[in-house]
C-alpha positions as CSV (number, residue, x, y, z in Angstrom):
1,M,62.9,93.0,-136.4
2,S,62.8,95.3,-133.6
3,E,61.6,94.5,-130.2
4,N,58.4,96.6,-128.4
5,P,60.0,98.1,-125.1
6,G,60.0,96.1,-121.9
7,R,57.0,96.9,-119.4
8,N,59.5,98.8,-117.4
9,D,61.4,100.6,-120.3
10,P,60.8,103.9,-121.5
11,C,58.0,104.6,-123.8
12,F,58.7,105.0,-127.9
13,C,57.1,108.5,-127.8
14,G,59.6,110.1,-125.6
15,S,57.1,110.8,-123.0
16,N,60.4,110.2,-120.2
17,K,57.4,107.2,-118.5
18,K,57.7,103.8,-118.6
19,Y,55.8,102.0,-121.3
20,K,53.7,100.5,-118.8
21,N,52.3,103.9,-117.7
22,C,52.2,105.2,-121.6
23,H,51.5,103.8,-125.1
24,L,51.0,100.1,-123.5
25,K,47.8,98.7,-124.0
26,L,46.0,97.1,-121.6
27,F,43.2,94.8,-122.4
28,R,39.6,93.7,-120.9
29,P,39.3,90.1,-120.0
30,T,37.7,88.1,-123.1
31,E,36.5,85.2,-121.0
32,S,33.0,85.1,-119.1
33,F,30.3,82.9,-118.1
34,N,26.7,84.2,-116.8
35,C,25.2,83.8,-113.4
36,R,21.5,84.2,-112.7
37,I,20.6,87.2,-110.3
38,S,19.0,85.5,-107.0
39,A,18.4,88.9,-105.4
40,L,18.2,92.3,-106.2
41,D,19.6,95.2,-104.2
42,T,19.6,98.8,-103.9
43,I,23.2,99.5,-103.2
44,R,25.7,101.3,-106.2
45,F,28.3,99.3,-106.9
46,E,31.4,101.9,-107.2
47,N,32.8,101.6,-110.6
48,R,36.3,101.2,-110.4
49,I,37.1,100.4,-113.8
50,P,39.2,103.4,-114.9
51,P,38.1,104.9,-118.7
52,G,40.7,103.5,-121.4
53,S,40.2,99.6,-119.8
54,G,43.0,99.4,-117.2
55,I,41.7,97.2,-114.7
56,E,43.6,98.2,-111.5
57,V,44.4,95.8,-108.4
58,G,45.0,96.3,-104.6
59,D,48.4,95.4,-102.9
60,A,48.8,91.8,-101.9
61,T,51.3,90.1,-100.4
62,V,53.7,86.9,-102.1
63,Y,53.2,83.4,-100.2
64,Y,53.1,79.5,-101.1
65,G,52.0,76.7,-99.5
66,D,52.8,73.4,-99.2
67,P,54.4,71.1,-102.2
68,H,51.9,70.1,-104.3
69,P,52.4,65.9,-104.2
70,W,54.6,64.4,-107.1
71,D,52.4,63.3,-109.9
72,N,53.3,61.1,-113.5
73,E,54.5,64.3,-115.4
74,I,56.7,65.4,-112.8
75,T,57.8,62.0,-112.3
76,S,58.3,61.4,-115.8
77,L,60.3,65.1,-116.3
78,L,63.0,64.3,-113.5
79,H,63.4,60.9,-113.4
80,P,65.9,60.4,-115.6
81,F,68.0,63.8,-114.5
82,E,67.4,62.0,-110.9
83,S,68.6,58.3,-112.0
84,A,71.4,59.6,-114.3
85,G,74.2,58.3,-111.4
86,W,76.1,61.4,-110.9
87,D,79.3,61.0,-108.8
88,E,79.1,63.3,-105.8
89,K,82.9,63.6,-105.8
90,K,83.3,65.0,-109.4
91,R,83.1,68.5,-108.4
92,W,80.4,69.7,-111.4
93,E,78.4,66.0,-111.2
94,N,77.9,66.5,-108.1
95,R,76.7,70.7,-108.2
96,I,74.2,69.3,-110.8
97,K,72.9,66.8,-108.6
98,K,72.5,69.1,-105.6
99,R,70.6,71.7,-108.5
100,I,68.3,68.6,-109.7
101,S,67.0,68.2,-106.0
102,K,66.3,71.9,-105.9
103,L,64.8,72.0,-109.5
104,R,62.0,69.2,-108.2
105,Y,60.7,71.4,-105.2
106,K,60.9,74.4,-107.8
107,I,58.6,72.3,-110.2
108,E,56.0,70.6,-107.3
109,V,55.4,74.5,-105.9
110,L,55.3,76.0,-109.6
111,R,52.4,72.9,-110.1
112,F,51.1,73.4,-106.8
113,N,50.2,76.9,-107.3
114,I,48.5,76.2,-110.6
115,E,46.1,73.4,-108.8
116,T,46.0,75.8,-106.4
117,F,44.3,78.7,-108.0
118,K,42.0,76.7,-110.3
119,F,40.6,75.4,-106.9
120,L,40.1,79.3,-106.0
121,E,38.1,79.9,-109.3
122,R,35.9,76.8,-109.1
123,R,35.3,77.6,-105.9
124,T,34.1,81.4,-106.5
125,I,32.7,80.4,-109.8
126,N,30.5,77.6,-107.9
127,E,29.4,80.6,-105.3
128,Y,28.6,83.5,-108.1
129,Q,26.6,80.7,-110.6
130,D,24.1,79.8,-107.0
131,F,24.1,83.0,-105.6
132,I,24.7,86.6,-107.0
133,I,23.0,89.8,-105.8
134,A,22.8,92.4,-108.7
135,N,21.4,95.9,-109.3
136,H,21.6,98.3,-112.9
137,T,24.4,99.9,-111.9
138,M,26.4,96.6,-111.5
139,S,30.3,96.7,-112.6
140,K,32.7,95.9,-110.2
141,V,36.0,94.4,-110.5
142,Y,36.3,91.7,-107.1
143,N,40.0,91.9,-105.9
144,D,40.7,88.3,-103.9
145,Q,43.5,88.6,-101.9
146,N,44.0,84.8,-102.6
147,L,44.1,84.5,-106.4
148,I,46.0,87.4,-106.5
149,S,48.9,86.5,-104.6
150,N,48.5,82.7,-106.2
151,V,49.4,84.9,-109.4
152,E,52.4,86.9,-108.0
153,S,53.6,83.3,-106.5
154,F,53.2,81.8,-109.4
155,L,55.5,84.4,-111.6
156,F,58.3,84.5,-108.7
157,Q,58.3,80.7,-108.7
158,S,58.5,80.3,-112.7
159,K,61.3,82.7,-112.6
160,S,63.0,81.0,-109.9
161,C,62.9,77.7,-111.8
162,L,64.2,78.9,-114.6
163,D,67.2,80.6,-112.5
164,V,67.9,76.6,-111.1
165,F,67.7,75.2,-114.5
166,A,70.6,77.6,-116.0
167,Q,72.5,76.8,-113.2
168,I,72.1,73.2,-114.6
169,I,72.8,73.9,-118.1
170,A,75.8,75.6,-116.8
171,Y,77.5,73.1,-114.6
172,S,76.5,70.6,-117.4
173,F,79.3,72.8,-119.8
174,K,81.4,73.6,-117.3
175,F,80.8,77.3,-116.5
176,E,79.6,79.4,-114.2
177,I,76.1,81.3,-113.4
178,S,73.5,82.1,-111.2
179,K,71.0,83.2,-112.7
180,Y,68.6,83.2,-115.7
181,Q,69.9,86.6,-116.9
182,D,68.9,88.8,-119.6
183,N,66.0,86.4,-120.8
184,G,68.3,83.9,-121.3
185,K,70.9,85.8,-123.2
186,A,73.3,85.4,-120.4
187,L,73.3,82.0,-121.1
188,L,73.5,82.2,-124.8
189,K,76.8,84.4,-124.3
190,I,78.3,82.3,-122.0
191,L,77.6,79.2,-124.7
192,N,78.9,80.9,-127.5
193,K,82.3,81.2,-126.3
194,T,82.7,78.1,-124.3
195,S,84.9,75.6,-126.3
196,T,83.4,71.6,-125.6
197,Q,83.5,68.0,-127.8
198,H,79.7,68.8,-127.9
199,E,79.4,71.5,-130.5
200,Q,76.6,70.0,-132.0
201,D,74.7,69.8,-128.3
202,K,75.5,73.2,-127.7
203,K,73.9,73.9,-131.0
204,R,71.1,72.5,-129.6
205,I,70.7,73.9,-126.3
206,F,71.5,77.7,-127.7
207,E,68.4,76.9,-130.1
208,L,66.0,75.7,-127.7
209,I,66.8,79.1,-125.1
210,E,67.3,81.4,-128.3
211,T,63.6,80.2,-128.8
212,S,62.1,81.1,-125.6
213,I,63.4,84.8,-125.1
214,P,59.7,85.9,-125.7
215,W,57.6,83.5,-123.2
216,V,60.7,84.5,-120.6
217,K,61.0,88.3,-121.4
218,E,57.2,88.6,-121.0
219,L,57.1,86.7,-117.5
220,V,60.4,88.7,-116.1
221,E,58.5,91.5,-116.7
222,M,54.9,91.0,-115.0
223,R,57.3,89.0,-111.9
224,D,59.4,92.4,-111.8
225,D,56.6,94.2,-111.5
226,V,55.4,92.9,-108.0
227,T,59.0,92.8,-106.8
228,H,59.6,96.7,-107.2
229,F,56.1,98.0,-107.5
230,S,54.2,95.4,-105.2
231,D,51.6,94.9,-107.9
232,L,50.4,93.7,-111.4
233,E,49.2,96.2,-113.1
234,G,46.2,95.2,-115.3
235,L,45.7,92.0,-113.3
236,S,42.2,91.0,-112.6
237,C,40.2,88.7,-110.7
238,F,36.5,88.8,-111.3
239,L,34.8,91.5,-112.8
240,I,31.1,91.2,-112.9
241,K,28.9,93.4,-115.6
242,K,25.1,93.9,-115.6
243,C,24.2,95.8,-119.2
244,S,20.7,96.8,-118.3
245,E,17.8,97.0,-115.5
246,T,16.1,94.4,-117.3
247,D,19.0,92.0,-117.6
248,L,18.6,88.7,-115.8
249,T,21.7,87.5,-115.7
250,V,25.1,89.4,-115.4
251,K,28.4,88.3,-117.5
252,V,31.4,87.2,-115.2
253,Y,34.6,88.1,-116.4
254,F,37.1,85.1,-115.5
255,P,40.4,86.1,-114.0
256,A,42.6,87.3,-116.4
257,M,46.0,88.4,-117.2
258,P,47.3,92.0,-118.2
259,S,47.0,91.0,-121.8
260,G,43.4,89.7,-121.1
261,V,44.4,86.2,-121.3
262,R,42.4,84.0,-118.6
263,V,45.1,83.1,-115.5
264,S,44.5,79.7,-115.9
265,V,45.1,79.5,-119.2
266,Y,48.2,81.4,-119.5
267,M,49.4,79.6,-116.4
268,D,48.9,76.6,-118.2
269,K,51.2,77.6,-121.3
270,I,53.9,78.6,-118.9
271,W,53.7,75.3,-117.2
272,Y,54.1,74.0,-120.7
273,N,57.0,76.2,-122.0
274,I,58.9,75.1,-119.0
275,Y,58.1,71.8,-119.2
276,S,59.3,71.5,-122.8
277,L,62.1,73.4,-122.1
278,I,63.2,70.8,-119.1
279,N,62.5,68.2,-121.2
280,E,63.9,69.2,-124.3
281,C,67.2,69.9,-122.8
282,R,67.7,67.1,-120.0
283,P,68.8,64.1,-122.5
284,I,71.5,67.0,-124.2
285,L,72.6,67.9,-120.1
286,I,72.9,64.3,-119.1
287,R,75.1,63.4,-122.1
288,V,77.4,66.6,-122.3
289,A,77.4,66.3,-118.9
290,K,78.8,62.4,-118.6
291,N,81.1,63.5,-121.7
292,V,79.0,60.4,-123.7
293,N,78.9,60.8,-127.3
294,P,75.3,60.9,-128.8
């Protein structure tokens, strides 16, 4: 089955434009809530939504804050890794131990990004529900740099988390790799050539990585948009829309990813995918690295 081009690949139509700038369809957000209009204003808001429903955002910087404290979920995920008794005198085990420490940090930052975004989203929702000024020409996208930079940081940290985990996979099977390259296909290529006494375990790791390719591909392409173009085209913060002059409420759309999926929903999905990948691979990798029969 053929795959769609990547966001930055040449468009299939032969226009010589990038797919994202040609036939890739950008969607409006789909989830919203209503706010009662507290006051009217005569200002005519600029309609920043271009024809065709593409939503533009301004430039943003990337940052992340202090790590989120450990919660039960993270502890449950990483405790078996940390308590496996890695021998620092053995080359591969020592390298695994160091990468597990890095993985812990990456996961904490990832969770911090998610919780921070949800806090900022809730705060903005409460502010809008308490008081909002509108008029009948209103159709505006609010570009909240706090929200934008948090999403961008989340994309970076998600990919970085996968990079560290790729090294743990590689060191468990005693080969070198630096990144989760080509959406996981680089790992699959090396795994396929690696000889091991744990062939069934290798096959299972192969299957888990292969199954993850679609969501990793989407994640990496959005991360690359931020890296190379300093923005994530199609990301929206809060889109406010008032349909007619007689409306007593306005519809406010939740922040959404380029696909139209609510940002907080997307973050939870990626968190679940990364958590599940690590959780399913973890006992296999410990077994292989320690050379223990199943």
